[in-house]
mmCIF file of the N, C-alpha and C atoms, coordinates in Angstrom:
data_MODEL
# 
_entry.id   MODEL 
# 
loop_
_atom_site.group_PDB 
_atom_site.id 
_atom_site.type_symbol 
_atom_site.label_atom_id 
_atom_site.label_alt_id 
_atom_site.label_comp_id 
_atom_site.label_asym_id 
_atom_site.label_entity_id 
_atom_site.label_seq_id 
_atom_site.pdbx_PDB_ins_code 
_atom_site.Cartn_x 
_atom_site.Cartn_y 
_atom_site.Cartn_z 
_atom_site.occupancy 
_atom_site.B_iso_or_equiv 
_atom_site.pdbx_formal_charge 
_atom_site.auth_seq_id 
_atom_site.auth_comp_id 
_atom_site.auth_asym_id 
_atom_site.auth_atom_id 
_atom_site.pdbx_PDB_model_num 
ATOM 1   N N  . MET A 1 1  ? -44.776 -43.569 -36.432 1.00 0.00 ? 1  MET A N  1 
ATOM 2   C CA . MET A 1 1  ? -44.276 -44.435 -37.556 1.00 0.00 ? 1  MET A CA 1 
ATOM 3   C C  . MET A 1 1  ? -43.082 -45.474 -35.728 1.00 0.00 ? 1  MET A C  1 
ATOM 4   N N  . ILE A 1 2  ? -43.357 -46.833 -35.805 1.00 0.00 ? 2  ILE A N  1 
ATOM 5   C CA . ILE A 1 2  ? -42.460 -47.682 -34.845 1.00 0.00 ? 2  ILE A CA 1 
ATOM 6   C C  . ILE A 1 2  ? -41.891 -48.161 -35.515 1.00 0.00 ? 2  ILE A C  1 
ATOM 7   N N  . ARG A 1 3  ? -40.623 -48.476 -35.750 1.00 0.00 ? 3  ARG A N  1 
ATOM 8   C CA . ARG A 1 3  ? -39.647 -49.343 -36.090 1.00 0.00 ? 3  ARG A CA 1 
ATOM 9   C C  . ARG A 1 3  ? -39.300 -49.574 -35.269 1.00 0.00 ? 3  ARG A C  1 
ATOM 10  N N  . VAL A 1 4  ? -38.886 -51.578 -35.375 1.00 0.00 ? 4  VAL A N  1 
ATOM 11  C CA . VAL A 1 4  ? -38.767 -52.555 -34.104 1.00 0.00 ? 4  VAL A CA 1 
ATOM 12  C C  . VAL A 1 4  ? -37.904 -53.312 -35.578 1.00 0.00 ? 4  VAL A C  1 
ATOM 13  N N  . THR A 1 5  ? -36.728 -53.589 -34.952 1.00 0.00 ? 5  THR A N  1 
ATOM 14  C CA . THR A 1 5  ? -35.893 -54.336 -36.007 1.00 0.00 ? 5  THR A CA 1 
ATOM 15  C C  . THR A 1 5  ? -35.959 -54.456 -37.231 1.00 0.00 ? 5  THR A C  1 
ATOM 16  N N  . GLY A 1 6  ? -36.019 -53.588 -38.010 1.00 0.00 ? 6  GLY A N  1 
ATOM 17  C CA . GLY A 1 6  ? -36.292 -53.288 -39.446 1.00 0.00 ? 6  GLY A CA 1 
ATOM 18  C C  . GLY A 1 6  ? -37.408 -53.488 -39.705 1.00 0.00 ? 6  GLY A C  1 
ATOM 19  N N  . GLN A 1 7  ? -38.356 -53.566 -38.834 1.00 0.00 ? 7  GLN A N  1 
ATOM 20  C CA . GLN A 1 7  ? -40.397 -53.541 -39.199 1.00 0.00 ? 7  GLN A CA 1 
ATOM 21  C C  . GLN A 1 7  ? -40.847 -52.689 -39.059 1.00 0.00 ? 7  GLN A C  1 
ATOM 22  N N  . ASP A 1 8  ? -41.451 -51.893 -39.925 1.00 0.00 ? 8  ASP A N  1 
ATOM 23  C CA . ASP A 1 8  ? -42.727 -50.766 -39.929 1.00 0.00 ? 8  ASP A CA 1 
ATOM 24  C C  . ASP A 1 8  ? -43.812 -51.181 -39.765 1.00 0.00 ? 8  ASP A C  1 
ATOM 25  N N  . LEU A 1 9  ? -44.317 -50.346 -38.263 1.00 0.00 ? 9  LEU A N  1 
ATOM 26  C CA . LEU A 1 9  ? -45.555 -50.712 -37.776 1.00 0.00 ? 9  LEU A CA 1 
ATOM 27  C C  . LEU A 1 9  ? -46.483 -49.617 -37.878 1.00 0.00 ? 9  LEU A C  1 
ATOM 28  N N  . THR A 1 10 ? -46.316 -48.493 -38.862 1.00 0.00 ? 10 THR A N  1 
ATOM 29  C CA . THR A 1 10 ? -47.540 -48.008 -39.087 1.00 0.00 ? 10 THR A CA 1 
ATOM 30  C C  . THR A 1 10 ? -48.439 -48.779 -39.610 1.00 0.00 ? 10 THR A C  1 
ATOM 31  N N  . MET A 1 11 ? -49.518 -47.666 -38.697 1.00 0.00 ? 11 MET A N  1 
ATOM 32  C CA . MET A 1 11 ? -51.073 -48.329 -39.134 1.00 0.00 ? 11 MET A CA 1 
ATOM 33  C C  . MET A 1 11 ? -51.336 -47.246 -40.963 1.00 0.00 ? 11 MET A C  1 
ATOM 34  N N  . ARG A 1 12 ? -51.697 -48.453 -41.994 1.00 0.00 ? 12 ARG A N  1 
ATOM 35  C CA . ARG A 1 12 ? -52.042 -47.808 -43.076 1.00 0.00 ? 12 ARG A CA 1 
ATOM 36  C C  . ARG A 1 12 ? -52.943 -48.174 -43.316 1.00 0.00 ? 12 ARG A C  1 
ATOM 37  N N  . ASP A 1 13 ? -54.017 -47.118 -44.529 1.00 0.00 ? 13 ASP A N  1 
ATOM 38  C CA . ASP A 1 13 ? -55.007 -47.230 -44.399 1.00 0.00 ? 13 ASP A CA 1 
ATOM 39  C C  . ASP A 1 13 ? -56.494 -48.196 -44.678 1.00 0.00 ? 13 ASP A C  1 
ATOM 40  N N  . GLY A 1 14 ? -55.561 -49.436 -45.257 1.00 0.00 ? 14 GLY A N  1 
ATOM 41  C CA . GLY A 1 14 ? -55.870 -50.917 -45.446 1.00 0.00 ? 14 GLY A CA 1 
ATOM 42  C C  . GLY A 1 14 ? -56.101 -51.737 -43.912 1.00 0.00 ? 14 GLY A C  1 
ATOM 43  N N  . ASP A 1 15 ? -55.277 -50.919 -43.494 1.00 0.00 ? 15 ASP A N  1 
ATOM 44  C CA . ASP A 1 15 ? -55.230 -51.759 -41.937 1.00 0.00 ? 15 ASP A CA 1 
ATOM 45  C C  . ASP A 1 15 ? -56.528 -51.763 -40.799 1.00 0.00 ? 15 ASP A C  1 
ATOM 46  N N  . THR A 1 16 ? -56.681 -52.802 -40.602 1.00 0.00 ? 16 THR A N  1 
ATOM 47  C CA . THR A 1 16 ? -57.672 -52.601 -39.278 1.00 0.00 ? 16 THR A CA 1 
ATOM 48  C C  . THR A 1 16 ? -56.978 -52.181 -37.899 1.00 0.00 ? 16 THR A C  1 
ATOM 49  N N  . ARG A 1 17 ? -57.534 -51.622 -37.030 1.00 0.00 ? 17 ARG A N  1 
ATOM 50  C CA . ARG A 1 17 ? -57.023 -51.279 -35.719 1.00 0.00 ? 17 ARG A CA 1 
ATOM 51  C C  . ARG A 1 17 ? -56.479 -52.756 -35.753 1.00 0.00 ? 17 ARG A C  1 
ATOM 52  N N  . ALA A 1 18 ? -57.547 -53.904 -35.645 1.00 0.00 ? 18 ALA A N  1 
ATOM 53  C CA . ALA A 1 18 ? -57.283 -55.233 -35.317 1.00 0.00 ? 18 ALA A CA 1 
ATOM 54  C C  . ALA A 1 18 ? -56.684 -55.839 -35.791 1.00 0.00 ? 18 ALA A C  1 
ATOM 55  N N  . ASP A 1 19 ? -56.299 -55.763 -36.922 1.00 0.00 ? 19 ASP A N  1 
ATOM 56  C CA . ASP A 1 19 ? -54.801 -56.227 -37.907 1.00 0.00 ? 19 ASP A CA 1 
ATOM 57  C C  . ASP A 1 19 ? -53.390 -55.681 -37.269 1.00 0.00 ? 19 ASP A C  1 
ATOM 58  N N  . TRP A 1 20 ? -53.624 -53.823 -37.376 1.00 0.00 ? 20 TRP A N  1 
ATOM 59  C CA . TRP A 1 20 ? -52.168 -53.092 -36.606 1.00 0.00 ? 20 TRP A CA 1 
ATOM 60  C C  . TRP A 1 20 ? -51.990 -53.911 -35.110 1.00 0.00 ? 20 TRP A C  1 
ATOM 61  N N  . SER A 1 21 ? -53.117 -53.661 -34.029 1.00 0.00 ? 21 SER A N  1 
ATOM 62  C CA . SER A 1 21 ? -52.547 -54.134 -32.914 1.00 0.00 ? 21 SER A CA 1 
ATOM 63  C C  . SER A 1 21 ? -52.305 -55.871 -32.780 1.00 0.00 ? 21 SER A C  1 
ATOM 64  N N  . THR A 1 22 ? -52.444 -57.000 -33.522 1.00 0.00 ? 22 THR A N  1 
ATOM 65  C CA . THR A 1 22 ? -52.046 -57.978 -33.263 1.00 0.00 ? 22 THR A CA 1 
ATOM 66  C C  . THR A 1 22 ? -51.050 -58.094 -34.043 1.00 0.00 ? 22 THR A C  1 
ATOM 67  N N  . GLN A 1 23 ? -50.080 -57.155 -35.068 1.00 0.00 ? 23 GLN A N  1 
ATOM 68  C CA . GLN A 1 23 ? -49.149 -57.164 -35.370 1.00 0.00 ? 23 GLN A CA 1 
ATOM 69  C C  . GLN A 1 23 ? -48.207 -56.548 -34.225 1.00 0.00 ? 23 GLN A C  1 
ATOM 70  N N  . PHE A 1 24 ? -48.706 -55.667 -33.793 1.00 0.00 ? 24 PHE A N  1 
ATOM 71  C CA . PHE A 1 24 ? -47.800 -54.667 -33.094 1.00 0.00 ? 24 PHE A CA 1 
ATOM 72  C C  . PHE A 1 24 ? -47.760 -55.896 -31.840 1.00 0.00 ? 24 PHE A C  1 
ATOM 73  N N  . ALA A 1 25 ? -48.027 -56.529 -31.420 1.00 0.00 ? 25 ALA A N  1 
ATOM 74  C CA . ALA A 1 25 ? -48.395 -57.335 -29.865 1.00 0.00 ? 25 ALA A CA 1 
ATOM 75  C C  . ALA A 1 25 ? -47.608 -58.768 -29.929 1.00 0.00 ? 25 ALA A C  1 
ATOM 76  N N  . ARG A 1 26 ? -47.091 -59.119 -31.681 1.00 0.00 ? 26 ARG A N  1 
ATOM 77  C CA . ARG A 1 26 ? -46.543 -60.394 -32.001 1.00 0.00 ? 26 ARG A CA 1 
ATOM 78  C C  . ARG A 1 26 ? -45.427 -59.625 -32.002 1.00 0.00 ? 26 ARG A C  1 
ATOM 79  N N  . THR A 1 27 ? -44.710 -58.732 -32.757 1.00 0.00 ? 27 THR A N  1 
ATOM 80  C CA . THR A 1 27 ? -43.435 -57.515 -32.545 1.00 0.00 ? 27 THR A CA 1 
ATOM 81  C C  . THR A 1 27 ? -43.118 -57.195 -31.472 1.00 0.00 ? 27 THR A C  1 
ATOM 82  N N  . VAL A 1 28 ? -43.875 -57.253 -30.101 1.00 0.00 ? 28 VAL A N  1 
ATOM 83  C CA . VAL A 1 28 ? -43.492 -56.153 -28.811 1.00 0.00 ? 28 VAL A CA 1 
ATOM 84  C C  . VAL A 1 28 ? -42.961 -58.028 -28.522 1.00 0.00 ? 28 VAL A C  1 
ATOM 85  N N  . ALA A 1 29 ? -43.828 -59.096 -28.703 1.00 0.00 ? 29 ALA A N  1 
ATOM 86  C CA . ALA A 1 29 ? -43.108 -60.279 -27.865 1.00 0.00 ? 29 ALA A CA 1 
ATOM 87  C C  . ALA A 1 29 ? -42.531 -60.874 -28.678 1.00 0.00 ? 29 ALA A C  1 
ATOM 88  N N  . GLU A 1 30 ? -41.981 -60.621 -29.992 1.00 0.00 ? 30 GLU A N  1 
ATOM 89  C CA . GLU A 1 30 ? -40.558 -61.342 -30.378 1.00 0.00 ? 30 GLU A CA 1 
ATOM 90  C C  . GLU A 1 30 ? -39.631 -60.244 -29.725 1.00 0.00 ? 30 GLU A C  1 
ATOM 91  N N  . GLU A 1 31 ? -39.667 -59.180 -29.802 1.00 0.00 ? 31 GLU A N  1 
ATOM 92  C CA . GLU A 1 31 ? -38.700 -58.393 -29.144 1.00 0.00 ? 31 GLU A CA 1 
ATOM 93  C C  . GLU A 1 31 ? -38.072 -58.703 -27.405 1.00 0.00 ? 31 GLU A C  1 
ATOM 94  N N  . ILE A 1 32 ? -39.263 -59.225 -26.754 1.00 0.00 ? 32 ILE A N  1 
ATOM 95  C CA . ILE A 1 32 ? -39.194 -59.647 -25.471 1.00 0.00 ? 32 ILE A CA 1 
ATOM 96  C C  . ILE A 1 32 ? -38.634 -60.414 -25.707 1.00 0.00 ? 32 ILE A C  1 
ATOM 97  N N  . ARG A 1 33 ? -38.876 -61.571 -26.668 1.00 0.00 ? 33 ARG A N  1 
ATOM 98  C CA . ARG A 1 33 ? -38.573 -63.455 -26.295 1.00 0.00 ? 33 ARG A CA 1 
ATOM 99  C C  . ARG A 1 33 ? -36.785 -62.914 -26.735 1.00 0.00 ? 33 ARG A C  1 
ATOM 100 N N  . SER A 1 34 ? -36.325 -61.892 -27.834 1.00 0.00 ? 34 SER A N  1 
ATOM 101 C CA . SER A 1 34 ? -34.943 -62.117 -28.019 1.00 0.00 ? 34 SER A CA 1 
ATOM 102 C C  . SER A 1 34 ? -34.102 -61.348 -27.148 1.00 0.00 ? 34 SER A C  1 
ATOM 103 N N  . GLY A 1 35 ? -34.734 -60.528 -26.131 1.00 0.00 ? 35 GLY A N  1 
ATOM 104 C CA . GLY A 1 35 ? -34.032 -59.945 -25.167 1.00 0.00 ? 35 GLY A CA 1 
ATOM 105 C C  . GLY A 1 35 ? -33.921 -61.172 -24.217 1.00 0.00 ? 35 GLY A C  1 
ATOM 106 N N  . VAL A 1 36 ? -34.384 -62.070 -23.713 1.00 0.00 ? 36 VAL A N  1 
ATOM 107 C CA . VAL A 1 36 ? -34.431 -63.061 -23.254 1.00 0.00 ? 36 VAL A CA 1 
ATOM 108 C C  . VAL A 1 36 ? -33.633 -64.190 -23.920 1.00 0.00 ? 36 VAL A C  1 
ATOM 109 N N  . ARG A 1 37 ? -33.111 -64.370 -25.244 1.00 0.00 ? 37 ARG A N  1 
ATOM 110 C CA . ARG A 1 37 ? -32.123 -65.375 -25.765 1.00 0.00 ? 37 ARG A CA 1 
ATOM 111 C C  . ARG A 1 37 ? -31.085 -64.776 -25.901 1.00 0.00 ? 37 ARG A C  1 
ATOM 112 N N  . SER A 1 38 ? -30.916 -63.234 -25.988 1.00 0.00 ? 38 SER A N  1 
ATOM 113 C CA . SER A 1 38 ? -29.838 -62.908 -26.041 1.00 0.00 ? 38 SER A CA 1 
ATOM 114 C C  . SER A 1 38 ? -29.110 -62.613 -24.083 1.00 0.00 ? 38 SER A C  1 
ATOM 115 N N  . GLY A 1 39 ? -30.049 -63.201 -23.782 1.00 0.00 ? 39 GLY A N  1 
ATOM 116 C CA . GLY A 1 39 ? -29.568 -62.607 -22.389 1.00 0.00 ? 39 GLY A CA 1 
ATOM 117 C C  . GLY A 1 39 ? -29.730 -61.169 -21.703 1.00 0.00 ? 39 GLY A C  1 
ATOM 118 N N  . ALA A 1 40 ? -30.088 -60.514 -21.960 1.00 0.00 ? 40 ALA A N  1 
ATOM 119 C CA . ALA A 1 40 ? -30.587 -59.068 -21.749 1.00 0.00 ? 40 ALA A CA 1 
ATOM 120 C C  . ALA A 1 40 ? -31.618 -58.678 -20.629 1.00 0.00 ? 40 ALA A C  1 
ATOM 121 N N  . LEU A 1 41 ? -32.221 -59.508 -20.880 1.00 0.00 ? 41 LEU A N  1 
ATOM 122 C CA . LEU A 1 41 ? -33.523 -59.937 -19.640 1.00 0.00 ? 41 LEU A CA 1 
ATOM 123 C C  . LEU A 1 41 ? -33.739 -61.313 -19.386 1.00 0.00 ? 41 LEU A C  1 
ATOM 124 N N  . THR A 1 42 ? -34.468 -61.171 -18.618 1.00 0.00 ? 42 THR A N  1 
ATOM 125 C CA . THR A 1 42 ? -34.457 -62.768 -17.587 1.00 0.00 ? 42 THR A CA 1 
ATOM 126 C C  . THR A 1 42 ? -35.937 -62.602 -17.653 1.00 0.00 ? 42 THR A C  1 
ATOM 127 N N  . TRP A 1 43 ? -36.926 -64.442 -17.565 1.00 0.00 ? 43 TRP A N  1 
ATOM 128 C CA . TRP A 1 43 ? -38.424 -64.162 -17.840 1.00 0.00 ? 43 TRP A CA 1 
ATOM 129 C C  . TRP A 1 43 ? -39.322 -63.449 -16.403 1.00 0.00 ? 43 TRP A C  1 
ATOM 130 N N  . GLY A 1 44 ? -37.929 -62.925 -15.675 1.00 0.00 ? 44 GLY A N  1 
ATOM 131 C CA . GLY A 1 44 ? -39.051 -62.381 -14.972 1.00 0.00 ? 44 GLY A CA 1 
ATOM 132 C C  . GLY A 1 44 ? -38.673 -61.208 -14.928 1.00 0.00 ? 44 GLY A C  1 
ATOM 133 N N  . GLU A 1 45 ? -37.961 -60.714 -15.771 1.00 0.00 ? 45 GLU A N  1 
ATOM 134 C CA . GLU A 1 45 ? -37.698 -58.991 -16.113 1.00 0.00 ? 45 GLU A CA 1 
ATOM 135 C C  . GLU A 1 45 ? -38.998 -58.505 -17.114 1.00 0.00 ? 45 GLU A C  1 
ATOM 136 N N  . ALA A 1 46 ? -38.771 -59.831 -18.091 1.00 0.00 ? 46 ALA A N  1 
ATOM 137 C CA . ALA A 1 46 ? -39.702 -59.850 -19.352 1.00 0.00 ? 46 ALA A CA 1 
ATOM 138 C C  . ALA A 1 46 ? -41.043 -59.562 -18.865 1.00 0.00 ? 46 ALA A C  1 
ATOM 139 N N  . ASP A 1 47 ? -41.608 -60.353 -17.820 1.00 0.00 ? 47 ASP A N  1 
ATOM 140 C CA . ASP A 1 47 ? -42.712 -60.406 -17.224 1.00 0.00 ? 47 ASP A CA 1 
ATOM 141 C C  . ASP A 1 47 ? -42.640 -58.633 -16.541 1.00 0.00 ? 47 ASP A C  1 
ATOM 142 N N  . GLN A 1 48 ? -41.927 -58.394 -16.308 1.00 0.00 ? 48 GLN A N  1 
ATOM 143 C CA . GLN A 1 48 ? -42.432 -57.289 -15.736 1.00 0.00 ? 48 GLN A CA 1 
ATOM 144 C C  . GLN A 1 48 ? -42.184 -55.899 -16.553 1.00 0.00 ? 48 GLN A C  1 
ATOM 145 N N  . LEU A 1 49 ? -41.652 -55.718 -17.795 1.00 0.00 ? 49 LEU A N  1 
ATOM 146 C CA . LEU A 1 49 ? -41.534 -55.523 -18.340 1.00 0.00 ? 49 LEU A CA 1 
ATOM 147 C C  . LEU A 1 49 ? -42.791 -55.213 -19.069 1.00 0.00 ? 49 LEU A C  1 
ATOM 148 N N  . LEU A 1 50 ? -43.603 -56.368 -19.516 1.00 0.00 ? 50 LEU A N  1 
ATOM 149 C CA . LEU A 1 50 ? -44.785 -56.316 -20.151 1.00 0.00 ? 50 LEU A CA 1 
ATOM 150 C C  . LEU A 1 50 ? -46.433 -56.051 -19.220 1.00 0.00 ? 50 LEU A C  1 
ATOM 151 N N  . ALA A 1 51 ? -46.179 -55.943 -17.835 1.00 0.00 ? 51 ALA A N  1 
ATOM 152 C CA . ALA A 1 51 ? -46.742 -55.754 -16.745 1.00 0.00 ? 51 ALA A CA 1 
ATOM 153 C C  . ALA A 1 51 ? -46.691 -54.126 -16.984 1.00 0.00 ? 51 ALA A C  1 
ATOM 154 N N  . ARG A 1 52 ? -45.956 -53.550 -16.769 1.00 0.00 ? 52 ARG A N  1 
ATOM 155 C CA . ARG A 1 52 ? -45.433 -52.172 -16.879 1.00 0.00 ? 52 ARG A CA 1 
ATOM 156 C C  . ARG A 1 52 ? -46.192 -51.258 -18.296 1.00 0.00 ? 52 ARG A C  1 
ATOM 157 N N  . LEU A 1 53 ? -45.332 -51.978 -19.615 1.00 0.00 ? 53 LEU A N  1 
ATOM 158 C CA . LEU A 1 53 ? -46.508 -51.704 -20.690 1.00 0.00 ? 53 LEU A CA 1 
ATOM 159 C C  . LEU A 1 53 ? -48.042 -52.153 -21.082 1.00 0.00 ? 53 LEU A C  1 
ATOM 160 N N  . ARG A 1 54 ? -48.382 -53.010 -20.126 1.00 0.00 ? 54 ARG A N  1 
ATOM 161 C CA . ARG A 1 54 ? -49.485 -52.836 -19.963 1.00 0.00 ? 54 ARG A CA 1 
ATOM 162 C C  . ARG A 1 54 ? -50.524 -51.525 -19.975 1.00 0.00 ? 54 ARG A C  1 
ATOM 163 N N  . VAL A 1 55 ? -50.075 -51.218 -18.491 1.00 0.00 ? 55 VAL A N  1 
ATOM 164 C CA . VAL A 1 55 ? -50.402 -49.825 -17.626 1.00 0.00 ? 55 VAL A CA 1 
ATOM 165 C C  . VAL A 1 55 ? -50.141 -49.043 -19.180 1.00 0.00 ? 55 VAL A C  1 
ATOM 166 N N  . LEU A 1 56 ? -48.901 -48.637 -19.447 1.00 0.00 ? 56 LEU A N  1 
ATOM 167 C CA . LEU A 1 56 ? -48.487 -47.418 -20.685 1.00 0.00 ? 56 LEU A CA 1 
ATOM 168 C C  . LEU A 1 56 ? -49.888 -47.639 -21.348 1.00 0.00 ? 56 LEU A C  1 
ATOM 169 N N  . VAL A 1 57 ? -49.859 -48.896 -21.818 1.00 0.00 ? 57 VAL A N  1 
ATOM 170 C CA . VAL A 1 57 ? -50.987 -48.835 -23.064 1.00 0.00 ? 57 VAL A CA 1 
ATOM 171 C C  . VAL A 1 57 ? -52.485 -48.424 -22.946 1.00 0.00 ? 57 VAL A C  1 
ATOM 172 N N  . ASP A 1 58 ? -52.592 -48.782 -21.896 1.00 0.00 ? 58 ASP A N  1 
ATOM 173 C CA . ASP A 1 58 ? -54.152 -48.504 -21.180 1.00 0.00 ? 58 ASP A CA 1 
ATOM 174 C C  . ASP A 1 58 ? -54.418 -47.500 -20.595 1.00 0.00 ? 58 ASP A C  1 
ATOM 175 N N  . GLN A 1 59 ? -53.268 -46.535 -20.074 1.00 0.00 ? 59 GLN A N  1 
ATOM 176 C CA . GLN A 1 59 ? -53.260 -45.172 -19.751 1.00 0.00 ? 59 GLN A CA 1 
ATOM 177 C C  . GLN A 1 59 ? -53.269 -44.371 -21.169 1.00 0.00 ? 59 GLN A C  1 
ATOM 178 N N  . ALA A 1 60 ? -52.523 -45.229 -22.190 1.00 0.00 ? 60 ALA A N  1 
ATOM 179 C CA . ALA A 1 60 ? -52.431 -43.866 -23.541 1.00 0.00 ? 60 ALA A CA 1 
ATOM 180 C C  . ALA A 1 60 ? -53.824 -43.882 -24.038 1.00 0.00 ? 60 ALA A C  1 
ATOM 181 N N  . LEU A 1 61 ? -54.630 -45.361 -23.980 1.00 0.00 ? 61 LEU A N  1 
ATOM 182 C CA . LEU A 1 61 ? -56.144 -45.645 -24.708 1.00 0.00 ? 61 LEU A CA 1 
ATOM 183 C C  . LEU A 1 61 ? -57.669 -45.447 -23.825 1.00 0.00 ? 61 LEU A C  1 
ATOM 184 N N  . ASP A 1 62 ? -56.755 -44.642 -22.835 1.00 0.00 ? 62 ASP A N  1 
ATOM 185 C CA . ASP A 1 62 ? -57.884 -44.080 -21.548 1.00 0.00 ? 62 ASP A CA 1 
ATOM 186 C C  . ASP A 1 62 ? -58.963 -42.582 -22.923 1.00 0.00 ? 62 ASP A C  1 
ATOM 187 N N  . LEU A 1 63 ? -60.076 -42.760 -22.402 1.00 0.00 ? 63 LEU A N  1 
ATOM 188 C CA . LEU A 1 63 ? -60.595 -41.465 -23.623 1.00 0.00 ? 63 LEU A CA 1 
ATOM 189 C C  . LEU A 1 63 ? -61.057 -41.159 -22.515 1.00 0.00 ? 63 LEU A C  1 
ATOM 190 N N  . THR A 1 64 ? -61.021 -41.115 -21.151 1.00 0.00 ? 64 THR A N  1 
ATOM 191 C CA . THR A 1 64 ? -61.442 -39.692 -20.341 1.00 0.00 ? 64 THR A CA 1 
ATOM 192 C C  . THR A 1 64 ? -60.567 -38.951 -20.048 1.00 0.00 ? 64 THR A C  1 
ATOM 193 N N  . PRO A 1 65 ? -61.406 -37.752 -19.863 1.00 0.00 ? 65 PRO A N  1 
ATOM 194 C CA . PRO A 1 65 ? -60.253 -36.639 -20.124 1.00 0.00 ? 65 PRO A CA 1 
ATOM 195 C C  . PRO A 1 65 ? -59.345 -36.567 -18.837 1.00 0.00 ? 65 PRO A C  1 
ATOM 196 N N  . GLN A 1 66 ? -58.228 -35.797 -18.453 1.00 0.00 ? 66 GLN A N  1 
ATOM 197 C CA . GLN A 1 66 ? -57.353 -36.366 -17.718 1.00 0.00 ? 66 GLN A CA 1 
ATOM 198 C C  . GLN A 1 66 ? -57.295 -34.627 -16.912 1.00 0.00 ? 66 GLN A C  1 
ATOM 199 N N  . PHE A 1 67 ? -57.901 -33.407 -17.883 1.00 0.00 ? 67 PHE A N  1 
ATOM 200 C CA . PHE A 1 67 ? -57.162 -32.316 -17.202 1.00 0.00 ? 67 PHE A CA 1 
ATOM 201 C C  . PHE A 1 67 ? -58.978 -31.646 -17.547 1.00 0.00 ? 67 PHE A C  1 
ATOM 202 N N  . GLY A 1 68 ? -59.502 -31.000 -16.611 1.00 0.00 ? 68 GLY A N  1 
ATOM 203 C CA . GLY A 1 68 ? -60.923 -30.356 -16.934 1.00 0.00 ? 68 GLY A CA 1 
ATOM 204 C C  . GLY A 1 68 ? -60.651 -28.790 -17.530 1.00 0.00 ? 68 GLY A C  1 
# 
């Protein structure tokens, strides 16, 4: 389960992958905007964070075997 600012991002049986991923992306975007608004992040840092998160998600979703 992922819980961010009180939001439960658990994928439930009725959720489609598209619905869940859309909600996840919106939550991440809102958290990053909140970080910029509060002064915890600059827009440049937010861009770097998103770029690194993309790499992390791509690696997590890579279906090719990593170990032989």
